[in-house]
C-alpha positions, 0 to 999 in steps of 0.5 A: 910353892912359887917357883924360883927361876933365877939363872945361875949365870954370872951377875957381873958379866952374864957368862954361863961359863961357871962352876957350881956346887949345890949345898943344902942348909937348914935341914929340918925333920919334923914328925907330926901325928895326925889321928892314927898316922905319923907324918914325917916332914923334911925341909931344907934350903937349896943354895948354889955356890958358883964361880964364873970362869970368865971373870972369876966372880964368886957368888951364891944363888938361892933356890929356896926351900924343898919339902918332902912329906911321907906318911907312915900309913897311906893317907886316904885322900877320898871318901872311898879309901881306894886312893891313898897318898904315900909321899909328896915332894915340893920345891921352890926351885925352877930346876926341879919338878914336884911330885906325889906318890899315890896308891890305888886299890883296885876293885876285887871285881876288876878282871885285870886286878894284879895279885896285890890289888894295888897300883902305885903311881907317881904324879909329876908336876907339869906332866900329863901322864903319871909313872906306873911304879912297882912295889919294889920301886916304891920300897926303894924310893919312898924313904929316899927322895933323892932316888925318887927325884932321879927317877923323875928327871930320867923319866922327863928326859926320856919323854921329851927327847 
């Protein structure tokens, strides 16, 4: 998605001394069936309600739509079936990063194979390296994009100190 990088600064006096509250509008959840898989698509519009503490001006800043897509069964993204897509988060807001959550099935011939034989990764938009996730973390974040976004933010802040 194209990013919206609109500043939250006051359009009247350009002050950054503001109070903001985030609201979500037009929340929609759509279920689609793709062959033998159910796809859940959740969209919502992100709007900041702002008040300038310098001049008292009230204004709204639209930061576009965010979309979260999750799959009931892992969605195969290659012909071998060893790389699967579990969820995708995309946003038009320039304040956040999109991400993809994938699973990779390890070869049974690999000496370093863990007990499950599956590696879980979160690929973050604009980041060079993925985040390695455990099965317990996947179970917590796959149906809760807010927890996943906080994981992304914390990871980016710790990597770029």
